[in-house]
Each structure stands twice: as structure tokens, then as C-alpha cells.
ROPALUM-893404 format. One record per residue: residue number from 1; residue in one letter; chain; x, y, z of N, C-alpha, C, O in turn. Coordinates in pm, whole numbers, plus 32768, in hexadecimal, padded with zeros to 4 digits. Atoms other than C-alpha are relative to their C-alpha. Layout:
% residues N
<NUM "A" "A" <X Y Z> <X Y Z> <X Y Z> <X Y Z>> ...
% end
This chain:
% residues 140
<1 "M" "A" <7FC3 7F9D 7FB6> <D24C C646 B16A> <807D 7FD4 7FD3> <807E 7F5B 7FBD>> <2 "K" "A" <7F4C 8029 8012> <D3FB C637 B111> <7FFA 8004 80AA> <7FAA 804D 80E6>> <3 "H" "A" <7FFB 7FE7 7FAD> <D463 C5F2 B259> <80BB 7FD9 801B> <80F9 7F72 7FFD>> <4 "G" "A" <7F81 8042 7FB0> <D5D9 C622 B312> <800F 8085 7FDE> <8080 809B 8009>> <5 "R" "A" <7FD1 7F70 804B> <D5E9 C7AE B26E> <7FF6 807B 809E> <8005 80F4 808E>> <6 "V" "A" <7FE2 7FA5 7FAB> <D5E1 C842 B3F4> <8035 8069 800E> <8005 80DA 8007>> <7 "V" "A" <7F7C 7FBE 8007> <D73D C8B7 B41A> <800F 804F 7F7E> <7FCE 80B7 7F87>> <8 "P" "A" <7FE0 7FC7 803C> <D79A C937 B305> <7F28 8083 7FDA> <7F18 80FD 7FD0>> <9 "N" "A" <8077 7F9D 8009> <D624 C9F1 B2D4> <7FD9 8078 8065> <7FAB 80E9 8057>> <10 "F" "A" <7FED 7F89 7F77> <D63B CA90 B433> <8070 805F 7FDE> <8065 80CD 7FA8>> <11 "I" "A" <7F8A 7FBD 805D> <D7A7 CAEA B3E5> <7FFA 80D6 7FA5> <8011 814F 7FA4>> <12 "N" "A" <8016 7F67 807B> <D745 CBB0 B2C8> <7FC3 80A2 7FDD> <7FE1 810F 7FAA>> <13 "Q" "A" <8039 7FC7 7FDD> <D635 CC22 B325> <8008 80A0 80CB> <7FC6 80FE 80F6>> <14 "A" "A" <7FBF 7FBB 7FBB> <D6D9 CCCE B451> <8062 8053 7FFA> <8071 80BA 803A>> <15 "L" "A" <7FA5 7FC3 8059> <D7EB CD23 B390> <7FB9 8095 7FE3> <7FD6 8106 8009>> <16 "R" "A" <800A 7F79 804E> <D709 CDF6 B2B4> <7FAE 8085 802F> <7F8F 80E9 7FED>> <17 "G" "A" <804C 7FAE 7FCE> <D655 CEB1 B38B> <7F63 7FC7 8021> <7F15 7FFE 806F>> <18 "N" "A" <809A 8049 8008> <D504 CDB3 B358> <7FDA 7FF0 8076> <8026 7FF7 80D7>> <19 "P" "A" <8028 805C 7F9D> <D3FF CD24 B43A> <804F 7F8B 7FE2> <807A 7F60 7F77>> <20 "I" "A" <7FCB 80E7 7FEA> <D48C CB9C B4AA> <7F39 8024 7FF8> <7EEC 806E 8034>> <21 "T" "A" <8079 8037 7FE2> <D340 CB05 B432> <800D 7F60 803B> <8052 7EFE 8020>> <22 "V" "A" <8053 8080 7F77> <D2A6 C9FE B541> <7FB0 7FB4 7FD4> <7F40 7FE0 7FBC>> <23 "Y" "A" <8086 7FF6 7FF2> <D1F3 C922 B505> <7F92 7F82 805E> <7FB5 7F13 8084>> <24 "G" "A" <8029 803C 7F80> <D0BE C8B4 B5F8> <8044 805E 8055> <8090 80B7 802F>> <25 "D" "A" <7FD0 7FB1 7FA7> <D10A C93F B736> <8099 7FDC 803B> <809D 8006 80AF>> <26 "G" "A" <7FB4 800A 7FF8> <D268 C8D4 B755> <805B 7F7D 80A4> <80C6 7F6D 80E0>> <27 "T" "A" <7FC7 8012 7F9A> <D268 C805 B858> <8039 7F2E 7FA2> <808D 7EFD 7FEE>> <28 "Q" "A" <7FBB 8040 8066> <D2D8 C6C0 B757> <8087 7FFC 8020> <80CA 8061 8035>> <29 "T" "A" <7F81 8014 7FE0> <D417 C60D B79C> <8048 7FDD 7FBD> <8033 7F70 7F86>> <30 "R" "A" <7FD3 8054 8099> <D51F C5F0 B69D> <80C7 7FF1 8068> <8107 8048 80A3>> <31 "S" "A" <7F39 8005 8001> <D6C2 C575 B6F3> <8042 802D 7F77> <8020 8011 7F04>> <32 "F" "A" <7F74 7FF5 8099> <D7FC C5FF B601> <8051 7FDD 8049> <8063 7FE3 80C3>> <33 "I" "A" <7F56 8073 8003> <D935 C539 B5E1> <805C 8086 7FA0> <8046 80C0 7F36>> <34 "Y" "A" <7F83 7F97 809D> <DA60 C62D B535> <803B 7F83 7FF5> <8050 7F2A 8047>> <35 "V" "A" <7FE2 804A 8072> <DAD8 C576 B413> <807D 7F92 8019> <808B 7F1C 7FFC>> <36 "D" "A" <7FC1 805B 7FDC> <DC1C C551 B4C0> <7FFB 7F7A 808D> <804D 7F20 80A3>> <37 "D" "A" <803D 8069 7FC5> <DB80 C479 B5BA> <7FCF 7F8B 7FC7> <7FF5 7F1D 7FEF>> <38 "L" "A" <8011 8050 8034> <DAB7 C3C8 B4BA> <806C 7F88 7F8C> <805C 7F1A 7F57>> <39 "I" "A" <7FB2 8051 8073> <DBE0 C36C B3D9> <8075 7F93 806D> <80B7 7F30 804E>> <40 "R" "A" <7F9C 808D 7FBB> <DCAB C2BB B510> <7FFB 7F82 7FFA> <8047 7F24 7FE4>> <41 "G" "A" <805E 809D 7FE1> <DB73 C1C5 B558> <801D 7FE9 7F5E> <8069 7F8A 7F4A>> <42 "L" "A" <7FE2 8072 8074> <DB8D C16C B3ED> <8067 7FE5 7FD3> <805F 7FB0 7F64>> <43 "R" "A" <7FAA 7FF5 803E> <DCDB C171 B3BD> <7FF9 7F5B 804E> <8005 7EEE 8017>> <44 "R" "A" <7FB2 8097 7F97> <DD0A C056 B504> <7FA7 7FA3 7FB5> <7FE2 7F3F 7F8B>> <45 "L" "A" <8059 8044 801F> <DBCB BFBC B47B> <8024 7FC1 7F56> <7FEB 7F5D 7F29>> <46 "I" "A" <7FC8 804B 8054> <DC7B BF72 B33E> <8044 7F91 7FFB> <8042 7F32 7FAD>> <47 "E" "A" <7FBE 804E 800D> <DD69 BEE1 B3CE> <8016 7F7C 805B> <8075 7F32 8076>> <48 "T" "A" <801F 80AF 7FBA> <DCDC BDB7 B48E> <7FBB 7FB5 7F75> <7FAC 7FDC 7F02>> <49 "S" "A" <8014 8005 8078> <DC59 BCC5 B3E7> <7F25 7FE3 801B> <7ECD 7F96 7FF4>> <50 "Y" "A" <80B9 7FFC 7FA4> <DAD1 BD09 B4A2> <7FF0 7FF7 7F84> <8044 801D 7F32>> <51 "H" "A" <800F 7FE8 803D> <D9F3 BCBD B3B7> <7F4D 8014 8018> <7F0C 7FE1 7FBD>> <52 "L" "A" <808B 8008 8017> <D860 BD0F B42B> <8033 80BA 8024> <8092 8108 8026>> <53 "P" "A" <804E 7F06 7FFB> <D7EC BEBA B462> <804E 7FFA 808A> <8051 7F96 80D1>> <54 "I" "A" <7FF8 7FBC 7FBE> <D87F BF6E B54A> <8014 80B9 8019> <8075 80EC 7FE1>> <55 "N" "A" <8032 7F7A 8008> <D800 C10D B5B3> <8088 8039 801D> <80D0 8006 8073>> <56 "L" "A" <7FBD 7FB7 7FDA> <D8E8 C1DF B5C2> <8019 80AD 7FEA> <8036 80EB 7F84>> <57 "G" "A" <8040 7F7C 8004> <D8AA C33B B62B> <8014 8043 80B1> <8054 8016 8111>> <58 "N" "A" <8049 7FAD 7F91> <D83F C41D B742> <7FA9 7FF7 808A> <7F4C 8047 8097>> <59 "P" "A" <80AF 7FF8 7FF8> <D75F C39E B85E> <7FF2 8080 8076> <7FAE 8078 80DC>> <60 "T" "A" <801F 7F94 7FAE> <D76F C4E5 B906> <7F76 8064 7FD2> <7F8B 80BF 7F82>> <61 "E" "A" <805F 7FA6 8054> <D60B C58E B8B3> <8021 80AB 8012> <8085 80CE 8051>> <62 "I" "A" <8029 7F35 7FEA> <D5C0 C749 B8B1> <7F70 8007 7FA6> <7F6B 7FAB 7F55>> <63 "T" "A" <80A4 7FCD 7FF2> <D453 C7AF B863> <8055 805E 7F92> <80C4 8092 7F9A>> <64 "V" "A" <7F88 7FA5 8045> <D48D C867 B712> <7FAD 8086 8016> <7FBE 80E0 7FC4>> <65 "L" "A" <7F9C 7F63 7FE5> <D43C C99F B7B9> <8028 8010 802B> <8048 8087 8031>> <66 "E" "A" <7F7C 7FD8 7FC5> <D521 C977 B881> <8085 7FDC 7F9C> <80E5 7FA2 7FD0>> <67 "F" "A" <7FB1 8018 802A> <D5F9 C95D B76C> <7FDE 8055 7FB5> <803F 8074 7F70>> <68 "A" "A" <7FE4 7F8A 8030> <D598 CA64 B6D7> <8013 8086 8020> <802E 80F5 7FF1>> <69 "E" "A" <7F9C 7F11 7FAB> <D5E6 CB81 B7E3> <8077 7FCC 800E> <80CD 8025 8011>> <70 "R" "A" <7F85 8038 802A> <D705 CAA1 B7D1> <8041 8024 7FA3> <80B5 8049 7FB7>> <71 "I" "A" <7FB5 7F9D 807C> <D75E CB2A B67E> <8011 8054 801E> <8084 807C 8034>> <72 "L" "A" <7FC8 7F67 7FE3> <D707 CC7F B6D2> <8033 8039 8059> <803E 80B3 8064>> <73 "R" "A" <7F9A 7F81 7FEE> <D7DD CCAC B7B8> <8086 7FC6 800E> <80E3 7FDE 805B>> <74 "L" "A" <7F47 8017 8003> <D907 CBF1 B74B> <8028 8084 7F5E> <8077 80DB 7F38>> <75 "T" "A" <7FF8 7F6D 804F> <D8D1 CCC9 B63C> <7FE0 80B2 8004> <7FF6 80FD 7FA5>> <76 "G" "A" <7FD2 7F92 7FFD> <D8AC CE0E B6BC> <7F47 8058 7FA9> <7F2C 80D0 7FAF>> <77 "S" "A" <804C 7FC6 8037> <D75F CE46 B5F6> <7F5B 7FF3 806A> <7F1B 7FBB 80C3>> <78 "L" "A" <808B 7FBC 7FBB> <D639 CEF9 B62C> <7F57 8014 7FB4> <7EFD 8069 7FAF>> <79 "S" "A" <8069 7FF7 8022> <D550 CE62 B57D> <7F8E 7FA2 806B> <7F92 7F7E 80E1>> <80 "S" "A" <804D 8010 7F60> <D422 CDE4 B60A> <7FF1 7F37 7FD4> <802F 7EDB 7F9E>> <81 "I" "A" <8037 80D5 8020> <D366 CC63 B600> <7F78 7FFC 7FEC> <7F32 7FF9 8052>> <82 "E" "A" <803E 8029 8027> <D259 CC34 B537> <7F96 7F55 7FE4> <7FAC 7F07 7F87>> <83 "F" "A" <8023 8051 8010> <D178 CB29 B55E> <7FB6 7FBF 7F8E> <7FB2 8022 7F44>> <84 "H" "A" <804C 8021 805C> <D095 CA52 B43E> <7FDD 7F59 803C> <8028 7F17 8084>> <85 "P" "A" <8018 8058 7FB7> <CFF5 C932 B499> <8052 7FA3 7FD3> <80A9 7FB3 7F7E>> <86 "L" "A" <7FB5 8096 800B> <D06B C7B6 B4B0> <7FED 7FA5 7F42> <7F90 7FB3 7EF3>> <87 "P" "A" <7FE4 8064 8078> <D0A2 C6D8 B375> <7FA4 7F74 8031> <7FCE 7F0E 8068>> <88 "Q" "A" <8033 8098 7FD9> <CFA7 C5CD B3AC> <80B8 7F9E 7FD4> <812D 7FC6 7FD3>> <89 "D" "A" <7F63 807B 8031> <D0E8 C4C8 B347> <8081 8009 8059> <80DB 7FB6 806C>> <90 "D" "A" <7F77 7FC2 7FA1> <D1D4 C5E6 B453> <8013 7F7B 807D> <7FCA 7F6F 80E0>> <91 "P" "A" <8043 8063 7F5A> <D227 C498 B54E> <8044 805E 8089> <809E 80B2 8091>> <92 "R" "A" <8007 7F77 7FA1> <D20A C542 B695> <8091 7FCB 8092> <809B 7FEE 8108>> <93 "V" "A" <7F93 8039 7F89> <D35A C47C B74C> <8076 7FC7 7FA7> <806A 7F4D 7FA8>> <94 "R" "A" <7F8C 8022 7FF6> <D4B9 C449 B6AA> <8068 7FB6 8045> <80D4 7FEC 8060>> <95 "R" "A" <7F79 7FE5 7FA3> <D588 C38C B76F> <8036 7F4C 7FF6> <7FFD 7EE4 8017>> <96 "P" "A" <8008 8088 8024> <D678 C279 B6E7> <8061 7F85 8065> <80BB 7FA7 80B2>> <97 "D" "A" <7FD6 8037 7F7B> <D6D8 C13E B7B9> <80AA 7FCF 7FB4> <80CA 7FA1 7F47>> <98 "I" "A" <7FC0 7FF0 8036> <D810 C145 B7B5> <808C 7F5E 8047> <80F2 7F3D 800A>> <99 "S" "A" <7FD4 807F 7F94> <D892 BFDF B8F6> <8042 7FBF 7F97> <80AD 7F8A 7FB6>> <100 "R" "A" <7FCA 808C 8047> <D8D9 BF04 B7AC> <80B1 8047 7FA7> <8107 8000 7F74>> <101 "A" "A" <7F7A 7FBF 806B> <DA10 C019 B6F2> <8046 8031 8096> <80B1 806C 8089>> <102 "R" "A" <7FA8 7FED 7F7D> <DA7C C04A B898> <8050 7F50 806E> <809A 7F3B 80CE>> <103 "H" "A" <7FC4 8094 7FD2> <DAC1 BEBE B8DC> <8032 7FD4 7F3F> <8043 7F5B 7F33>> <104 "V" "A" <7FD9 807E 8035> <DB26 BE41 B799> <8067 802A 7F8E> <80A6 7FE6 7F3D>> <105 "L" "A" <7FA0 7F66 806B> <DBE6 BFBB B6DB> <802B 802F 806D> <8058 80A0 805E>> <106 "N" "A" <7FE4 7F7F 7FAD> <DC37 C029 B84B> <8038 8073 7FCA> <80AC 809B 7FBB>> <107 "W" "A" <7FF4 7F9F 8049> <DBC8 C140 B7A6> <7F6E 8078 8039> <7EFF 8050 805B>> <108 "Q" "A" <805E 7F9A 7FB2> <DAF3 C279 B82A> <801F 80A1 7FA6> <8087 80CA 7F70>> <109 "P" "A" <7FD7 7F48 8037> <DAB4 C410 B7A5> <8063 801D 8081> <8058 7FF7 80F6>> <110 "V" "A" <7FCC 7FAF 7F94> <DBB4 C4D2 B850> <7FF5 8081 7FEB> <801B 80CC 8046>> <111 "V" "A" <7FF8 7F56 802F> <DB87 C62B B7AA> <7F84 804E 8074> <7F3E 7FFC 80AF>> <112 "S" "A" <8055 7FC7 7F7E> <DAA7 C704 B8B1> <7FBC 8062 7F65> <8002 8093 7F0D>> <113 "L" "A" <805C 7FAE 8058> <D95C C7BC B7CA> <8057 8081 7FEE> <8069 80A7 7F7A>> <114 "E" "A" <7FEE 7F97 8011> <DA02 C8F4 B816> <808C 7FF1 7F8F> <809B 803A 7F2D>> <115 "E" "A" <7FB5 7FFA 8050> <DB10 C8A8 B76D> <8020 7FEA 7F9D> <8075 8015 7F4F>> <116 "G" "A" <800E 8013 80D6> <DAB9 C816 B638> <7FA5 80A0 7FBA> <7FB5 80E3 7F54>> <117 "L" "A" <802B 7FC3 809C> <D9BA C8FF B5ED> <804C 80C7 7FE4> <802F 810B 7F82>> <118 "N" "A" <7F85 7FFC 800A> <DAF6 CA04 B656> <801A 800C 7F6A> <7FF8 805F 7F15>> <119 "K" "A" <7FCD 7FFC 8080> <DB9B C98C B53B> <7FAC 802F 7F92> <7FCD 8085 7F41>> <120 "T" "A" <8087 803E 8092> <DA5D C945 B43D> <8002 80A0 7FEE> <802F 80D4 7F88>> <121 "I" "A" <8019 7F36 7FF6> <DA0C CAFC B4A8> <8064 8013 7F97> <8050 800B 7F1E>> <122 "Q" "A" <7F21 7FF1 8036> <DBBB CB38 B446> <7FB1 7FF5 7F5D> <7F7E 8053 7F1F>> <123 "Y" "A" <8009 8032 80A6> <DB6B CA67 B2D2> <7F98 8043 7FD0> <7FB8 806E 7F61>> <124 "F" "A" <8094 7FBA 8043> <D9ED CB16 B280> <8034 80AF 7FEF> <8013 8100 7F97>> <125 "K" "A" <7FF2 7F49 800D> <DA8E CC8F B2DE> <8060 7FD9 7F9F> <8070 8045 7F66>> <126 "H" "A" <7F2B 7FC0 8075> <DC0B CC5B B1D2> <7F89 7FFE 7F8A> <7F80 8059 7F37>> <127 "R" "A" <8043 802E 8070> <DAE6 CBA5 B0EE> <7F95 80A0 7FF5> <7FC0 80FE 7FB3>> <128 "L" "A" <8017 7F48 8037> <D9EF CD05 B0EA> <802D 806A 7FAF> <800F 80B5 7F52>> <129 "S" "A" <7FE2 7F78 8053> <DABA CDCD B0BB> <8071 7FCD 7FB8> <80D9 7FF1 7FEE>> <130 "N" "A" <7FB7 8041 809F> <DB81 CD22 AF85> <80AA 7FB2 8043> <80FB 7F64 8010>> <131 "D" "A" <7F87 805A 7FD0> <DC9F CCB1 B05E> <8041 7F8F 7FF6> <7FFB 7F2E 8012>> <132 "T" "A" <7FBC 8087 7FC9> <DD8A CBA3 B06F> <7FC7 7FEA 8065> <7FC0 803F 80BE>> <133 "P" "A" <8032 8068 7FAE> <DCDA CA8D B130> <8065 801A 807E> <80CE 8043 804F>> <134 "P" "A" <7F65 805C 7F90> <DDDE CA46 B273> <8032 7F8D 7FC6> <7FF1 7F3D 7F84>> <135 "A" "A" <7FF6 8054 8035> <DE97 C979 B21E> <7FE4 7F5A 8067> <7FEB 7F64 80E1>> <136 "Y" "A" <8056 8065 7FA6> <DE04 C7D9 B29E> <80B8 7FEE 8015> <811D 7FFF 7FD1>> <137 "Q" "A" <7F72 8042 7FFD> <DF15 C742 B37E> <7F86 7FBB 803F> <7F16 7FCB 806E>> <138 "E" "A" <803E 80A1 7FC2> <DEED C5D9 B3CE> <8036 8003 808E> <808C 8049 80C3>> <139 "A" "A" <803D 7FF9 7F7F> <DE9E C587 B506> <8011 7F4B 7FFA> <7FB7 7F25 8046>> <140 "L" "A" <8002 8093 7FFD> <DED5 C3FA B4E5> <8077 7FE3 802A> <8098 7F6D 8038>> 
% end
């Protein structure tokens, strides 16, 4: 099973009016980080001499079902949610411990899930309509 594709999958399904595919009952949790936050964290890490592993991510969890419902709300889609069997290798929880990043890098994510999703949905809307995607705005 390929992981990490729930964001583009759910957004594309919602924008196209297709059912949103949720595996299992949707109670498994995920955490999401917007790319600008990740780049800020990587930049801070590169600028240090710290040599041990550091988790960069967002410790705020949301269930997959709640995430699907949020995508539907933000896109205004009338798509349904379709449940499929949960693959055996699907993790129940994904939540990074960023305490070391907070301490060593003085870093934590600042872009809310809602803000990041709105930007991402706009990108996919433009992509689906064959328009030029919104310009990248450097947030560093």
C-alpha cells in the first residue's frame, strides 16, 4: 500500500464529484503539515550543527473520517464517503513527536489545517481547470 496520498486523493475525488474513499471505519488518525512549515523547519535544521534525528511534522491529529468531511465542506462537494476494507499495513495513528524540533530549532508548525487545505484546494481547482496554478509565495 502507498501512504501519504490522502490529501490529493480526497481533494481530487471531491472536486470531480466522485465518492471519497475511506479505508476502514475512518477512526484511524493522521496529522498534516503544510509545505511552508516543513520548509521552515528544514531550513532551521540545515542552519544548525545538530546531527541527531529531529521530527518535523504537526502533532495535531484528526481522524480520516473527519478529514474527509472537512474536504467535502471546504470544496463544497456533494460527493459521498465510501468505506473500503482497511489494509493490514495501515497504521492506526500517525502523530510525530516534535519536542526536539521545538527545543533545538525553536520550531513548530504555524499554518492551520484549514488554511493549508484552502490553499491546496485552490491549487487543485486550477490544475483541474487547466489554468495556471496559483503563484508560489515564499513564506520564509
